[in-house]
Every structure is written in C-alpha cells, then in structure tokens.
N, C-alpha and C positions, 0 to 999 in steps of 0.2 A: 908830361902828365904822369903822375905816379900811379901805382897799381890800385890804391884806395880810390882815387878819383875815377879811374877807368871802371871799377866795379860799381861805383855810385852811378856813373853815367849809363852803364849797362842796365842797371835796375830801373833807372828813370826811363830809358828807352823802352824797356819791356813793358812798363806800366802804361806808357803812352801808346804803345802798340796794342795793348789790351783795350785801352779806351777806344781806339779806332775799330777794333773787332766788335766791341760791345755796341758801338753806335751803328755798325753795319748790320747787326742782328735784327731779324724780322720782328722780334718782340719790341725792340726799341723803336723801330720804324712805325709799327702799329700804334704804340703809345703816343709818339709825337704827332702822328696824323690824327688820332682820336682827340688829343688835347687841343690841337688847332681847330678841329671841327667843332668841338664843344665851346671853345673860346669864341668862335665865329657864329654860333647859334644865338641869335638875338633873343629869342624866346627863353632859352635856357638861362642866359645871362640876366635877363630881367627877373626870372624866377629866383635865381640865386641872390640877387640884390634885394629883392623884396623879402626873401627868407631871412637874410641877415638883418634887415631893418626890423622885422617882426621880432627876431631874437633879441635885438638890442632893446626894443620896447619892453619885452617880457622881462629881461634882466633888470631894467630900471624899475619896473613895478615890483618885482620880487625883492629888490634891495631895500625897499622902503620898510619902515617899521611895520610889524604885523597889524598894529592898530589902524594904520592909514592905507594899507594895501587895499586895492580894489579887486575883490574876488571875481567879479563879473568880467572885468577887463583881463585879468589873468587867464580865466577860462577861455575868453574870446581869442586871446593871443595864442594860447596853446592849441586851440582848434585851427586857427589860421596857419600856424607853423606846421601842424600835422598835415593839413591839406597841401600846403606848398611843398613839404618834404616828399609827399607821395608823387606830386606832379614832377618834381625834379628827378626822382628815382625812376620814373616811368619814361622820361625823355630818352629817345633812342640814342642821342649823342652821349648822354650821361651813362647809359647802360654800356655802350661800346667803350667809353673811356674807362669805366670801372673794370671791365673785363681785361682791357689792354694793360691797365695799371697793375692789376693783380698778376698777370703773366710777367710783366717787367719786374715787379717787386720780388717775385720768386727767383728770377734770374739774378738780381742784385744780391739777394740773400745767399744764393748758392755761391756766387763769386766771393762775397764777403766771408762765408764760411770756410771756403778753401784757403783764401789768403790768410785769415786769422789763424787757422790751424798751421799753415806753413810758417808763419811768423813765430808761432809758439814752438816750432821745432819738429812738427810732424813731417813725414815724407810726402812731398808734393804729389807723387803718382798714386799714393794709396790712402791719403787722408780723406776723411768723411766730407761730404758736401754740406752737411748741416752746419749752421752757424754755431760756433762754440759758445757764444755768450748767452744763448737761449732767448734771444730777443726777437724771435720770428714774428711775433705779433706787433712789434714796434715798427713804426715808419719814420722814426726820427733820423735815421742815418741816410735814407734814400733821397 
C-alpha cells in the first residue's frame, strides 16, 4: 500500500472513530431515546397524522381558484390545525424530543464547524467551533 492510500485510510479511520464517539455521546443517546419514545407514543402519532391530513386538506382548498375557495372550510381547517399543533407541542414526548434534538443539532453544528474550518486550512487546535457557512438555523445537513 502506498503512502497516499495509507493517509486516506487514516482519515477514514479517524472519521469512523469520530462517528463512534458521537454515537456514544449522551446528547445522541438522549435524542435517539426521545425519538423512539415519540415514535411509540400512539396518541402523538395519531395527532401528527391528523395534523398532516388537515394540512393536506387546507392546501387543497387554498390551491383552488379564489372564486371557488370555501372561506368557511379554510377557516375551519386553520382552526383545527392550530388546535392540533398546540396539542402536539404540549405532548411530553414531543417536548422531550425537541429539547434532545436541539442539543444534538448544536453538537452536529459544532462538529461541522470545526471540520469545515479544518478542511479550509485552519489550525485544528485553535479554529472556531462556529459553522463557517453561517447556516446555523438550517437543519438540512443533519
């Protein structure tokens, strides 16, 4: 094996080791546990399904030409969606999941920030933890 392949293998091994460390982190464990508990919460899952159905009905009604839209139906669907959204947000498993996901997302952004800065040539020991791309509000990468 030549030196180039050895370096690639060393990088791959380091990344895989990082993956193991991340998955052993308490924030990851809490996120996975909270996700499983919310997935197993029958009441929460029914609320989410109903909310999605109401949203679909709302979008269908709103997509009609304004002359044939049913304003009463739109108002009724908005009200239903608002009530369902509140019930979902107040569900203890959803509250736990959101808190755990926020903590995990912060960890992922910190890791991404350091890695992206190192890839860009900054010194690993001293580079900022902040994501270089400025997409801290984005959840597209996680």
